[in-house]
C-alpha positions in Angstrom: -2.9 9.4 -9.6 -5.9 8.8 -7.4 -5.7 7.2 -3.9 -7.3 7.3 -0.5 -5.3 7.8 2.7 -6.2 6.9 6.3 -4.8 5.2 9.4 -5.0 1.7 10.7 -4.7 1.4 14.5 -4.2 -1.7 16.6 -2.7 -2.0 20.1 -2.1 1.8 20.3 0.0 1.9 17.1 -1.3 4.1 14.2 -0.1 3.2 10.7 -0.6 5.7 7.9 -1.5 4.0 4.6 -2.4 4.9 1.0 -4.9 2.8 -1.0 -4.6 3.2 -4.7 -7.7 1.1 -5.4 -9.8 0.1 -7.1 -11.5 -2.1 -4.5 -12.4 -4.8 -7.0 -8.8 -5.3 -8.1 -6.3 -7.8 -6.6 -4.9 -6.2 -3.5 -1.1 -6.1 -3.2 0.5 -4.9 0.1 3.8 -3.1 -0.4 6.2 -3.2 2.6 9.1 -0.7 2.4 12.6 -0.7 3.7 14.7 1.1 6.4 13.7 4.7 6.9 11.5 4.8 3.8 8.1 6.5 3.7 5.2 5.2 1.6 5.9 8.1 -0.8 9.3 6.5 -1.6 7.7 3.8 -3.6 8.6 4.5 -7.2 5.6 5.8 -9.3 6.6 3.6 -12.2 6.0 0.5 -10.0 2.7 1.7 -8.7 1.5 2.6 -12.2 2.6 -0.7 -13.5 0.6 -2.6 -10.9 -2.5 -0.5 -11.5 -2.3 -1.0 -15.2 -2.2 -4.7 -14.7 -5.4 -4.7 -12.5 -3.8 -4.8 -9.1 -4.7 -2.6 -6.1 -1.4 -1.3 -4.6 -1.6 -0.5 -0.8 1.4 1.2 0.7 2.0 2.3 4.2 4.5 4.0 6.5 6.3 1.6 8.8 6.2 2.5 12.5 8.7 5.3 13.2 8.6 6.6 9.6 6.4 9.1 7.7 3.1 9.8 9.4 2.9 6.6 11.5 3.3 6.3 15.2 6.7 7.3 16.6 8.4 5.7 19.5 10.8 7.0 22.0 14.4 6.5 23.1 17.6 7.8 21.7 19.9 5.0 20.7 23.3 4.8 22.3 25.3 4.9 19.1 28.7 4.0 20.3 27.5 1.3 22.6 25.1 -0.1 20.1 27.8 -0.2 17.4 30.2 -2.1 19.8 27.4 -4.6 20.5 26.8 -5.0 16.8 30.6 -5.4 16.0 31.1 -8.0 18.6 27.7 -9.7 17.9 26.4 -9.1 21.4 22.6 -9.0 22.1 21.0 -5.6 21.2 18.0 -3.9 22.8 15.4 -2.1 20.8 12.0 -0.4 21.2 10.4 -3.1 19.0 11.4 -5.8 16.7 10.5 -7.0 13.2 7.8 -9.3 14.6 6.1 -6.2 16.0 6.5 -4.5 12.6 4.9 -7.4 10.8 1.7 -6.8 12.8 1.4 -3.3 11.3 1.0 -4.7 7.8 -1.8 -7.1 9.0 -3.4 -4.1 10.8 -3.7 -2.3 7.4 -5.2 -5.3 5.8 -7.7 -5.6 8.7 -8.7 -2.0 8.4 -9.4 -2.4 4.7 -11.3 -5.7 5.3 -8.8 -7.6 3.1 -8.8 -11.3 3.9 -5.9 -12.2 1.5 -3.4 -10.2 -0.4 -0.2 -10.4 -2.4 2.8 -9.2 -0.4 5.7 -7.3 -2.0 8.6 -6.3 0.3 11.9 -4.8 -0.4 15.0 -4.7 1.9 13.8 -4.4 5.5 10.3 -4.7 4.1 11.3 -8.1 2.7 12.3 -9.1 6.2 9.0 -8.0 7.6 7.2 -9.7 4.7 9.0 -13.0 5.5 7.4 -12.8 9.0 4.0 -11.9 7.7 4.1 -14.9 5.3 5.3 -17.3 8.0 2.9 -16.2 10.7 -0.2 -15.5 8.6 -0.1 -18.0 5.7 -3.9 -17.9 5.4 -3.8 -14.2 4.5 -1.2 -14.4 1.7 -1.7 -15.1 -2.0 1.9 -14.7 -3.1 5.2 -13.2 -1.9 7.6 -11.0 -3.9 10.9 -10.6 -2.0 13.3 -7.9 -3.4 16.8 -7.1 -2.2 16.4 -8.7 1.2 17.8 -11.4 3.5 16.7 -13.9 6.1 19.9 -13.5 8.1 20.7 -10.7 10.6 23.4 -8.5 8.9 26.7 -8.7 10.7 29.7 -6.4 10.6 31.5 -8.9 8.3 28.6 -10.4 6.3 26.5 -7.3 6.0 26.6 -4.0 4.0 29.9 -2.7 2.5 32.0 -0.6 4.9 31.0 2.6 2.9 27.3 1.7 3.2 27.8 1.0 7.0 29.3 4.5 7.4 26.5 6.3 5.6 23.9 4.3 7.6 25.5 5.4 10.8 25.4 9.0 9.6 21.8 8.6 8.7 21.1 7.3 12.2 22.3 10.6 13.8 20.5 13.2 11.7 18.8 15.0 14.6 18.1 18.7 14.0 19.5 18.4 10.4 19.1 21.3 8.0 17.3 20.8 4.7 20.7 21.0 3.0 22.1 18.3 5.3 19.2 16.0 4.4 19.6 16.7 0.7 23.3 16.0 0.6 22.8 12.9 2.7 20.2 11.6 0.2 22.5 12.3 -2.8 25.3 10.3 -1.1 22.9 7.4 -0.1 21.1 7.0 -3.4 24.4 7.3 -5.3 25.6 4.3 -3.3 22.6 2.1 -3.6 21.1 3.1 -6.9 22.2 2.4 -10.5 25.6 3.6 -11.3 26.0 6.8 -13.2 22.6 8.4 -12.3 22.7 12.2 -12.0 21.0 13.1 -8.8 22.0 16.8 -8.6 18.8 17.9 -10.3 15.9 20.2 -9.4 13.5 17.3 -9.6 15.4 15.1 -7.1 15.9 18.1 -4.8 12.2 18.9 -4.8 11.3 15.3 -4.1 13.7 15.1 -1.1 12.3 18.4 0.3 8.7 17.3 -0.2 9.4 13.9 1.5 11.2 15.6 4.4 8.4 18.2 5.0 5.8 15.4 5.0 7.3 13.8 8.1 9.2 16.5 9.9 6.6 17.3 12.5 6.3 13.7 13.6 10.1 13.0 13.6 12.4 13.2 16.5 15.4 12.4 14.3 15.9 8.9 15.6 13.2 6.8 13.9 15.8 5.5 11.3 18.1 4.4 14.1 15.3 2.6 16.0 14.3 0.7 12.9 17.9 -0.2 12.3 18.1 -1.6 15.9 14.9 -3.5 15.2 16.7 -5.3 12.4 19.8 -6.0 14.3 18.1 -7.1 17.5 15.8 -9.5 15.7 16.7 -13.2 15.3 17.6 -14.9 12.0 14.5 -16.1 10.1 16.2 -19.1 8.6 13.8 -21.6 10.1 10.8 -19.4 9.6 11.3 -19.0 5.8 11.3 -22.8 5.4 7.7 -22.7 6.5 6.6 -20.1 3.9 3.8 -21.7 1.8 3.1 -18.8 -0.5 4.6 -19.0 -4.0 7.7 -16.7 -3.7 9.5 -14.6 -6.4 13.0 -13.5 -5.2 14.6 -10.6 -7.1 18.1 -9.4 -6.3 20.8 -7.2 -7.8 24.1 -8.8 -8.5 26.0 -5.7 -7.2 23.8 -4.9 -4.2 26.1 -3.1 -1.7 23.5 -3.2 1.1 22.6 -6.9 1.1 24.9 -9.3 -0.7 23.4 -11.5 -3.5 24.5 -14.7 -1.6 21.6 -14.0 0.8 19.1 -14.5 -2.0 20.7 -17.7 -3.2 20.3 -19.0 0.3 16.7 -18.0 0.6 15.9 -19.6 -2.8 17.2 -22.9 -1.4 15.2 -22.6 1.8 11.8 -21.3 0.6 10.0 -24.3 -0.9 8.0 -22.6 -3.7 10.5 -19.9 -4.8 12.0 -18.6 -8.0 15.1 -16.4 -8.2 15.8 -13.6 -10.6 19.3 -12.0 -10.5 19.7 -8.7 -12.3 23.3 -7.8 -13.3 23.0 -4.0 -13.3 20.8 -3.7 -10.2 22.1 -2.5 -6.9 19.4 -2.0 -4.2 16.7 0.1 -5.8 13.9 -0.4 -8.4 14.6 2.1 -11.1 12.6 2.1 -14.3 15.4 0.3 -16.2 15.4 -2.4 -13.4 11.6 -2.9 -13.4 11.7 -3.4 -17.2 13.9 -6.5 -16.6 11.6 -8.3 -14.3 8.1 -6.9 -14.9 7.0 -9.9 -17.1 8.0 -12.4 -14.5 6.3 -10.3 -11.8 3.0 -10.2 -13.6 3.2 -13.9 -14.4 4.0 -14.6 -10.7 1.0 -12.5 -9.5 -1.5 -13.7 -12.1 -0.7 -17.4 -11.4 -1.5 -16.9 -7.8 -4.5 -14.6 -7.9 
């Protein structure tokens, strides 16, 4: 698979991106979720977009992968108490700041307008991009996301919350710690019954870990999580989204409850909703098969 990699830099923040090209194809900016690197986008989704004459552009959010890292060790116990009692939380940056990073990549590539596809936290960032920069957006695809700030009682399942807290404290983790953490995490949020204890999955986890380890201080995931929890609800903002929007959500998503997508569908004027019965939080090949026709129709109608 051919691509070009570089950095976009604005206001002192460097964002690593990957442009799959070709330049003449329709650009689609992919915005990923909490803790994910650009290499975590599934190859079958990238291939599908390229085969249908789109130009996928992926990037590392700030505090992930090869992009700029911030400072500050979160106070885990105090932050959790603030979260549990719904008290204001402090963070190094918020989702509004992160939305500027996607626009920075578009500016670097001289792209005036693009399709936006965001998943999970990337969907939250995408909502802000679409509401603040409507003139830059052709269409919006919103996968496994929410416009509400997740709370202790309306957010992820208790088991997911526990694993997320563990992931937030992985400083000086060994390779085996990281691998076992990823098995537990993907088993929770991916399709049921998938065998992850394979050489292929292990090699992928190791490669992704090695890609970012020199930049990481171990707390980037936690700082991104605080950015989500400290940001305000986007309920009013999404009402202003003008871009045609396709919402895709798994019926059994343990990270973001399906009711969030029903609510967004009601609030976003030009939106369609697809609910997938066997989808949790990830886009496996079997899941893409169930919405790829609607996705190509959505993109082509708004190109």
